[in-house]
C-alpha positions in Angstrom: -174.6 126.5 -112.9 -172.5 129.2 -114.6 -173.3 132.9 -114.3 -174.3 133.1 -117.9 -176.3 129.9 -117.5 -178.3 131.5 -114.7 -179.0 134.6 -116.8 -180.2 132.6 -119.7 -182.3 130.3 -117.5 -184.0 133.4 -115.9 -185.1 134.3 -119.4 -186.2 130.8 -120.3 -183.4 130.6 -123.0 -181.6 127.3 -123.6 -177.9 127.2 -122.6 -176.8 126.3 -126.1 -173.6 127.6 -127.9 -175.5 129.8 -130.3 -177.5 131.4 -127.5 -174.3 132.0 -125.5 -172.7 133.6 -128.5 -175.7 135.8 -129.1 -175.4 137.1 -125.5 -171.6 137.6 -125.7 -171.5 139.2 -129.1 -173.2 142.5 -128.2 -171.4 142.6 -124.9 -167.9 142.3 -126.3 -168.6 144.7 -129.2 -169.9 147.7 -127.2 -168.3 150.8 -128.7 -165.5 152.2 -126.4 -165.9 149.4 -123.9 -162.1 149.4 -123.5 -162.3 152.9 -122.1 -164.4 151.6 -119.1 -162.9 148.2 -118.3 -159.2 147.1 -118.6 -159.6 143.3 -118.5 -161.9 140.4 -119.0 -161.6 136.9 -117.5 -162.8 134.4 -120.1 -163.7 130.8 -119.7 -161.8 128.1 -121.6 -164.7 127.6 -123.9 -165.1 131.4 -124.6 -161.5 131.9 -125.8 -162.3 129.4 -128.6 -165.5 131.1 -129.7 -165.9 133.7 -132.4 -167.7 137.0 -132.8 -168.2 138.1 -136.4 -165.5 135.6 -137.6 -162.9 136.7 -135.2 -161.9 134.8 -132.0 -163.3 136.5 -128.9 -159.9 137.2 -127.3 -158.8 139.1 -130.4 -162.0 141.1 -130.5 -161.6 141.9 -126.8 -157.9 142.9 -127.3 -158.8 145.2 -130.3 -161.1 147.1 -127.9 -158.1 147.8 -125.6 -159.2 145.1 -123.1 -156.7 142.6 -121.8 -158.1 139.1 -122.2 -157.4 136.5 -119.5 -158.4 132.9 -118.9 -160.2 131.5 -115.8 -158.1 128.7 -114.5 -159.9 127.5 -111.3 -163.1 125.5 -110.8 -164.9 128.1 -108.6 -165.2 128.4 -104.9 -166.9 125.6 -103.0 -167.9 125.5 -99.3 -166.4 122.5 -97.6 -168.7 120.3 -95.5 -169.2 121.9 -92.1 -167.7 125.3 -93.1 -170.5 127.1 -94.9 -168.8 130.5 -94.4 -165.6 129.4 -96.1 -165.3 129.4 -99.9 -161.8 128.2 -101.0 -161.1 128.1 -104.7 -161.0 124.6 -106.2 -159.0 123.2 -109.1 -155.8 125.2 -109.3 -153.5 122.2 -108.9 -151.9 121.3 -112.3 -153.0 124.6 -113.9 -149.4 125.9 -114.4 -149.2 123.4 -117.3 -152.5 124.4 -118.8 -151.8 128.1 -118.4 -148.5 127.8 -120.3 -149.8 125.8 -123.2 
């Protein structure tokens, strides 16, 4: 489950694209947000979504925030090592990140 998915689920809201956009829109358009944060890590899906007709990375950048893309598949505890949480899925990402 994603972080946003968990937040929407707690409110009994379906994890549908329109609902995700309705959550992100006000978040990324907070006045002077760029004065308080310098960067935002966006999921692959998020960089292709729009707020008010503009792609989210452009809207974020206009606020003075550096948009980035999340490349890994999250941390997962290997069997027998509950306290270890290595990041999965970075192999082959150099090609994705450069495209």
